[in-house]
C-alpha positions as CSV (number, residue, x, y, z in Angstrom):
1,X,0.0,-23.9,-3.8
2,X,1.6,-23.8,-0.3
3,X,5.3,-23.2,0.2
4,X,5.8,-26.8,1.3
5,X,4.0,-28.0,-2.0
6,X,6.5,-25.9,-3.9
7,X,9.5,-27.3,-2.1
8,X,8.3,-30.8,-2.8
9,X,7.7,-30.2,-6.5
10,X,10.2,-27.6,-7.4
11,X,12.0,-28.5,-10.7
12,X,15.0,-27.0,-12.5
13,X,13.1,-24.8,-15.0
14,X,14.4,-21.3,-15.3
15,X,12.5,-18.6,-13.4
16,X,9.4,-17.2,-15.1
17,X,9.4,-13.5,-16.1
18,X,6.4,-11.3,-15.8
19,X,4.8,-10.6,-19.1
20,X,2.6,-7.9,-20.5
21,X,0.9,-7.6,-23.9
22,X,2.9,-5.2,-26.1
23,X,0.0,-2.7,-26.4
24,X,-0.5,-2.5,-22.7
25,X,0.8,0.7,-21.0
26,X,3.4,0.3,-18.2
27,X,2.0,-0.5,-14.7
28,X,1.6,2.5,-12.5
29,X,4.0,2.8,-9.6
30,X,4.8,2.9,-10.7
31,X,-16.1,-12.8,14.9
32,X,-12.8,-13.9,16.6
33,X,-12.2,-11.3,19.2
34,X,-12.4,-7.7,17.9
35,X,-14.0,-8.6,14.6
36,X,-16.9,-10.0,16.7
37,X,-17.6,-6.4,17.7
38,X,-18.1,-5.4,14.1
39,X,-21.5,-7.2,13.9
40,X,-23.5,-6.5,10.7
41,X,-24.1,-3.3,8.9
42,X,-21.7,-0.3,8.7
43,X,-18.3,-0.9,10.0
44,X,-17.2,1.9,12.3
45,X,-13.6,3.3,12.1
46,X,-11.2,1.2,14.1
47,X,-9.1,2.6,16.9
48,X,-5.4,2.1,16.1
49,X,-3.7,0.1,18.8
50,X,-0.2,0.4,17.3
51,X,1.5,1.6,14.2
52,X,0.3,-1.4,12.3
53,X,-3.4,-0.8,12.9
54,X,-5.5,0.5,10.1
55,X,-6.2,4.2,9.8
56,X,-9.7,5.6,10.5
57,X,-10.6,6.0,6.9
58,X,-10.9,3.2,4.3
59,X,-8.9,5.1,1.7
60,X,-5.9,5.0,4.0
61,X,-6.4,1.6,5.4
62,X,-3.7,-1.0,4.8
63,X,-0.9,1.6,4.4
64,X,0.8,0.1,7.4
65,X,0.6,-3.3,6.0
66,X,2.1,-2.1,2.8
67,X,4.9,-0.3,4.4
68,X,5.9,-3.3,6.3
69,X,5.4,-1.8,9.8
70,X,3.1,-4.7,10.6
71,X,5.2,-7.5,9.2
72,X,8.0,-7.8,11.8
73,X,8.1,-10.5,14.4
74,X,10.7,-9.0,16.7
75,X,10.5,-8.6,20.5
76,X,7.3,-7.1,21.6
77,X,5.4,-7.7,18.3
78,X,1.7,-7.2,18.6
79,X,-0.3,-10.4,17.7
80,X,-3.7,-9.2,19.0
81,X,-6.7,-9.4,16.6
82,X,-7.6,-6.4,14.5
83,X,-11.1,-5.3,13.4
84,X,-12.0,-5.1,9.7
85,X,-13.3,-1.6,10.3
86,X,-11.5,0.8,8.1
87,X,-11.0,-1.8,5.4
88,X,-14.6,-2.3,4.3
89,X,-17.7,-0.2,4.4
90,X,-20.1,-2.8,5.7
91,X,-20.4,-6.4,7.0
92,X,-23.5,-8.1,5.6
93,X,-25.3,-11.3,6.0
94,X,-26.5,-12.4,2.5
95,X,-29.1,-15.1,2.1
96,X,-29.5,-15.8,-1.7
97,X,-32.7,-17.3,-2.9
98,X,-32.5,-21.1,-3.3
99,X,-29.3,-21.4,-1.2
100,X,-29.2,-23.0,2.2
101,X,-26.7,-20.6,3.7
102,X,-26.3,-17.1,5.1
103,X,-23.0,-15.8,3.8
104,X,-21.0,-13.3,5.9
105,X,-20.1,-10.7,3.2
106,X,-17.8,-7.7,3.3
107,X,-18.3,-4.8,0.9
108,X,-16.4,-1.7,0.0
109,X,-18.2,0.2,-2.8
110,X,-16.7,1.7,-6.0
111,X,-17.5,2.4,-9.7
112,X,-16.2,-1.1,-10.4
113,X,-16.1,-4.0,-7.9
114,X,-13.4,-6.7,-7.4
115,X,-15.3,-9.9,-6.4
116,X,-12.8,-12.0,-4.5
117,X,-13.3,-15.7,-3.5
118,X,-10.8,-17.1,-0.9
119,X,-9.1,-20.5,-0.9
120,X,-9.9,-23.5,1.1
121,X,-9.4,-23.1,4.9
122,X,-9.0,-19.3,4.5
123,X,-11.7,-16.6,4.7
124,X,-13.0,-13.3,3.4
125,X,-10.9,-11.3,5.8
126,X,-7.8,-12.6,4.1
127,X,-8.6,-9.8,1.5
128,X,-9.1,-7.1,4.1
129,X,-5.6,-5.5,3.8
130,X,-5.8,-5.9,0.0
131,X,-9.2,-4.1,0.0
132,X,-7.7,-1.1,1.8
133,X,-4.8,-0.9,-0.6
134,X,-7.0,-1.3,-3.7
135,X,-9.2,1.6,-2.4
136,X,-6.2,3.8,-1.8
137,X,-4.5,3.0,-5.2
138,X,-7.7,3.5,-7.2
139,X,-8.8,6.6,-5.3
140,X,-11.9,4.7,-4.1
141,X,-13.1,3.9,-7.6
142,X,-12.4,0.1,-7.4
143,X,-14.4,-1.5,-4.6
144,X,-14.2,-5.1,-3.2
145,X,-16.9,-7.6,-2.4
146,X,-15.8,-10.8,-0.7
147,X,-17.5,-13.4,1.5
148,X,-16.8,-16.5,3.7
149,X,-17.8,-19.5,1.6
150,X,-19.8,-22.3,3.2
151,X,-18.0,-24.1,6.0
152,X,-15.7,-21.0,6.5
153,X,-15.6,-18.0,8.7
154,X,-18.9,-16.7,10.0
155,X,-21.1,-18.1,7.2
156,X,-23.9,-20.3,8.6
157,X,-25.4,-23.2,6.6
158,X,-28.6,-25.1,7.1
159,X,-27.2,-28.0,5.1
160,X,-23.7,-29.5,4.8
161,X,-20.8,-27.5,5.9
162,X,-18.4,-29.8,4.1
163,X,-20.1,-29.8,0.7
164,X,-17.4,-27.8,-1.2
165,X,-18.1,-29.4,-4.5
166,X,-17.5,-27.2,-7.5
167,X,-21.2,-27.2,-8.3
168,X,-22.1,-26.0,-4.8
169,X,-19.3,-23.3,-4.7
170,X,-20.4,-22.1,-8.1
171,X,-24.1,-21.8,-7.2
172,X,-23.1,-20.0,-4.0
173,X,-21.0,-17.5,-5.8
174,X,-23.6,-16.8,-8.4
175,X,-26.2,-16.5,-5.7
176,X,-24.2,-13.9,-3.7
177,X,-23.5,-11.7,-6.7
178,X,-27.0,-11.7,-8.0
179,X,-28.3,-11.0,-4.5
180,X,-26.0,-8.0,-4.0
181,X,-26.4,-6.8,-7.6
182,X,-29.9,-7.9,-8.7
183,X,-30.1,-5.4,-11.6
184,X,-27.6,-6.3,-14.3
185,X,-27.9,-2.9,-16.0
186,X,-27.3,-1.0,-12.8
187,X,-24.6,-3.3,-11.5
188,X,-21.0,-2.1,-11.6
189,X,-18.5,-3.8,-13.8
190,X,-17.1,-6.8,-12.0
191,X,-13.5,-8.1,-11.9
192,X,-13.6,-11.7,-10.7
193,X,-10.7,-12.9,-8.6
194,X,-10.1,-16.4,-7.1
195,X,-7.3,-17.5,-4.9
196,X,-6.3,-21.2,-4.9
197,X,-9.5,-23.2,-4.5
198,X,-11.5,-20.0,-5.2
199,X,-10.3,-19.9,-8.8
200,X,-12.5,-22.9,-9.6
201,X,-15.9,-21.2,-9.0
202,X,-14.7,-17.9,-10.3
203,X,-13.6,-19.3,-13.7
204,X,-16.9,-21.2,-14.0
205,X,-19.0,-18.2,-13.0
206,X,-17.5,-15.8,-15.5
207,X,-19.4,-17.0,-18.7
208,X,-22.6,-17.5,-16.7
209,X,-22.6,-13.9,-15.4
210,X,-21.7,-12.6,-18.8
211,X,-24.6,-14.5,-20.4
212,X,-27.0,-12.9,-17.8
213,X,-25.9,-9.4,-18.8
214,X,-23.3,-8.6,-16.1
215,X,-20.2,-6.7,-17.3
216,X,-17.2,-8.8,-16.5
217,X,-14.2,-7.2,-18.3
218,X,-11.6,-9.2,-16.5
219,X,-10.7,-12.1,-14.2
220,X,-7.8,-12.8,-12.0
221,X,-6.3,-16.1,-10.7
222,X,-4.0,-16.0,-7.7
223,X,-1.3,-18.5,-7.1
224,X,-2.7,-21.7,-8.6
225,X,-1.6,-23.7,-11.7
226,X,-3.6,-26.8,-12.6
227,X,-0.7,-29.0,-13.4
228,X,1.2,-28.3,-10.2
229,X,-1.9,-28.4,-8.0
230,X,-3.0,-31.8,-9.3
231,X,0.5,-33.2,-8.9
232,X,0.6,-31.9,-5.3
233,X,-2.7,-33.5,-4.2
234,X,-1.1,-36.7,-2.9
235,X,0.9,-34.5,-0.5
236,X,-2.1,-32.7,0.9
237,X,-2.8,-35.0,3.9
238,X,0.8,-34.9,5.1
239,X,0.8,-31.1,4.8
240,X,-2.4,-30.8,6.8
241,X,-1.0,-33.2,9.4
242,X,1.9,-30.8,10.2
243,X,-0.4,-28.0,11.3
244,X,-1.2,-27.6,15.0
245,X,-4.5,-29.2,16.0
246,X,-5.4,-26.4,18.3
247,X,-4.1,-23.1,19.8
248,X,-4.2,-21.8,23.4
249,X,-5.8,-18.5,22.2
250,X,-6.5,-16.4,19.1
251,X,-3.4,-14.4,19.8
252,X,-1.4,-17.7,19.9
253,X,-2.8,-18.7,16.5
254,X,-1.9,-15.3,15.0
255,X,1.6,-15.6,16.4
256,X,2.0,-19.2,14.9
257,X,0.9,-18.0,11.4
258,X,3.4,-15.2,11.4
259,X,6.3,-17.0,12.9
260,X,5.8,-20.0,10.7
261,X,5.7,-17.7,7.6
262,X,2.2,-19.0,6.7
263,X,1.3,-15.4,6.6
264,X,4.3,-13.1,6.2
265,X,2.6,-9.8,7.2
266,X,1.5,-9.5,10.8
267,X,-1.2,-6.9,10.1
268,X,-2.8,-9.2,7.6
269,X,-2.6,-12.1,10.0
270,X,-4.2,-10.1,12.8
271,X,-7.1,-9.3,10.4
272,X,-7.6,-12.7,8.9
273,X,-6.7,-15.4,11.4
274,X,-9.4,-14.9,14.0
275,X,-12.2,-15.8,11.5
276,X,-10.6,-19.1,10.5
277,X,-10.7,-20.4,14.0
278,X,-13.5,-21.7,16.3
279,X,-13.6,-21.5,20.1
280,X,-13.8,-24.9,21.8
281,X,-16.5,-23.7,24.2
282,X,-14.7,-21.7,26.9
283,X,-15.4,-18.3,25.3
284,X,-13.9,-16.4,22.4
285,X,-10.6,-15.8,24.3
286,X,-10.1,-19.4,25.2
287,X,-8.6,-22.4,23.2
288,X,-9.2,-22.5,19.5
289,X,-9.4,-25.1,16.8
290,X,-9.6,-24.7,13.0
291,X,-13.0,-23.6,11.8
292,X,-12.9,-25.7,8.6
293,X,-12.3,-29.4,8.4
294,X,-10.2,-29.5,5.2
295,X,-9.7,-33.3,5.4
296,X,-13.5,-33.7,5.1
297,X,-13.4,-31.9,1.8
298,X,-11.0,-34.4,0.2
299,X,-13.6,-35.8,-2.2
300,X,-13.6,-32.4,-4.0
301,X,-9.9,-31.6,-4.1
302,X,-9.3,-32.9,-7.6
303,X,-12.4,-31.3,-9.2
304,X,-11.3,-27.9,-7.8
305,X,-8.2,-28.0,-10.1
306,X,-9.0,-30.2,-13.1
307,X,-9.7,-28.1,-16.1
308,X,-8.6,-24.8,-14.6
309,X,-6.1,-23.9,-17.4
310,X,-8.6,-24.6,-20.2
311,X,-11.3,-22.6,-18.5
312,X,-8.9,-19.7,-17.8
313,X,-7.7,-19.5,-21.4
314,X,-11.3,-19.9,-22.8
315,X,-12.7,-17.0,-20.8
316,X,-14.0,-14.2,-23.0
317,X,-12.4,-11.3,-21.1
318,X,-9.0,-10.0,-20.0
319,X,-7.1,-12.6,-18.0
320,X,-4.4,-12.1,-15.3
321,X,-2.5,-14.8,-13.5
322,X,-0.5,-13.7,-10.5
323,X,2.0,-16.3,-9.0
324,X,4.4,-16.4,-6.1
325,X,8.0,-16.5,-7.2
326,X,8.6,-20.2,-7.2
327,X,5.4,-21.3,-9.1
328,X,5.7,-23.0,-12.6
329,X,3.3,-22.9,-15.5
330,X,1.9,-26.1,-16.9
331,X,2.1,-26.9,-20.6
332,X,-1.3,-25.5,-21.5
333,X,-0.6,-22.2,-19.7
334,X,2.9,-22.0,-21.2
335,X,1.6,-22.3,-24.7
336,X,-1.1,-19.7,-23.9
337,X,1.5,-17.3,-22.5
338,X,3.6,-17.6,-25.6
339,X,0.5,-16.8,-27.7
340,X,-0.2,-13.7,-25.6
341,X,-3.5,-14.9,-24.2
342,X,-3.1,-13.6,-20.7
343,X,-1.0,-11.3,-18.5
344,X,1.4,-13.0,-16.1
345,X,2.7,-11.3,-13.0
346,X,5.3,-13.1,-10.7
347,X,5.6,-11.6,-7.2
348,X,8.8,-12.0,-5.2
349,X,9.2,-12.5,-1.4
350,X,5.7,-13.7,-0.9
351,X,4.2,-17.1,-0.1
352,X,0.9,-18.8,-1.1
353,X,-1.1,-16.0,0.6
354,X,0.4,-13.4,-1.6
355,X,-2.6,-11.1,-1.2
356,X,-1.9,-11.0,2.5
357,X,1.9,-11.0,2.3
358,X,2.2,-8.0,0.0
359,X,-1.2,-6.3,-0.3
360,X,0.2,-3.0,-1.7
361,X,2.2,-4.7,-4.4
362,X,-0.8,-6.8,-5.5
363,X,-3.1,-3.8,-5.4
364,X,-0.9,-1.9,-7.8
365,X,-1.1,-4.8,-10.2
366,X,-4.9,-5.2,-9.9
367,X,-5.6,-1.5,-10.2
368,X,-3.4,-1.2,-13.4
369,X,-5.2,-4.3,-14.8
370,X,-8.6,-2.7,-14.0
371,X,-7.7,0.6,-15.5
372,X,-6.6,-1.0,-18.8
373,X,-9.6,-3.3,-19.1
374,X,-12.7,-1.9,-17.3
375,X,-12.5,1.7,-18.3
376,X,-13.6,3.2,-21.7
377,X,-10.8,3.7,-24.1
378,X,-10.9,6.9,-26.2
379,X,-8.8,6.9,-29.3
380,X,-7.9,10.0,-31.3
381,X,-9.4,10.5,-34.7
382,X,-7.3,9.4,-37.8
383,X,-5.4,12.1,-39.6
384,X,-7.8,14.1,-41.7
385,X,-10.8,12.8,-39.8
386,X,-12.8,14.9,-37.4
387,X,-13.6,13.6,-33.9
388,X,-17.3,13.8,-34.8
389,X,-17.0,11.6,-37.8
390,X,-14.7,9.2,-36.1
391,X,-16.9,8.8,-33.0
392,X,-16.1,9.6,-29.5
393,X,-15.0,6.1,-28.7
394,X,-13.6,3.2,-30.7
395,X,-14.2,-0.4,-29.9
396,X,-10.9,-2.2,-29.1
397,X,-10.0,-5.7,-28.0
398,X,-9.0,-6.0,-24.4
399,X,-5.8,-7.5,-23.3
400,X,-6.0,-11.3,-23.5
401,X,-9.5,-11.3,-25.1
402,X,-10.0,-13.8,-27.9
């Protein structure tokens, strides 16, 4: 939900507080321009151009974004593009069997993997700064897999670029995951994450992947609530009409995103904005237009959001909903929250692209969620019972699991 949507629909309900199941432990503190040079394969370490550039190792990448050094827009602010090197291990071109697209995919490995699907008009590199922070916060144990969905970024399609129906997005997501991790027994455990539009295929994919034998201990939805999203759809055209039709350059586009507060972290914008643009023909450094024609996807807007709450609450795994400060729960989610069916986190001082605005804050939430739900829990034996008779591990229900 964009900030303008929120301003249009904001009601007088009291603020929502973050919630946690009573048995959960406290959270721990607790190729536009340069990206074109990355190509495919291993991503070489980037060369910092300023204090906001990523460090040369992935485990340290994103620390500048987290500290805020890249978020200012004062005099002399740097709006030049940044490479994804240092945030991911590799850039891949994935062509799943039976799909008519070659998906630009970014991967940072780990014992478990966060599979992230971006929202409409965005791209895989919107998760770059978050990937660096997740790697740092988890000690490299939680990786990230993300890709440009069809009609976005550097993904190429042989068919329609504007077919963003739920069925197509779902088949694409399943195809990418099964292509990258073909062996369900050898595959790492997967935490599925969807931002805005991306929540629709993620929620639909969860039971399918589990039925095929993949380990999906948790799913995460970022800043979308069915009731608010559906109510806001009539405003979508007017919101899109207020965006610039073109930019003089990639740097100009990054500057606009930061100064308009569309993305509140300059480092994240320098990473993500180049891939959501398309050069008009005079070279990569010339005038730019939007890569994705969002108005052409209007026939699918409602199906992205209808049924989100029910599918979220019905998922047979731990559930986490992360909202920007002004979002409101619909009735179905409000009832589910009171019944303890999911964990709710409300982030402050962020906009719709909360994973770009505060990657370090969100990474702390995600890593704590992963540790609670994707790692084996060893319980001590009962009094008078030996460890051998009790068994090394005890089966317990995960947070939010039915």
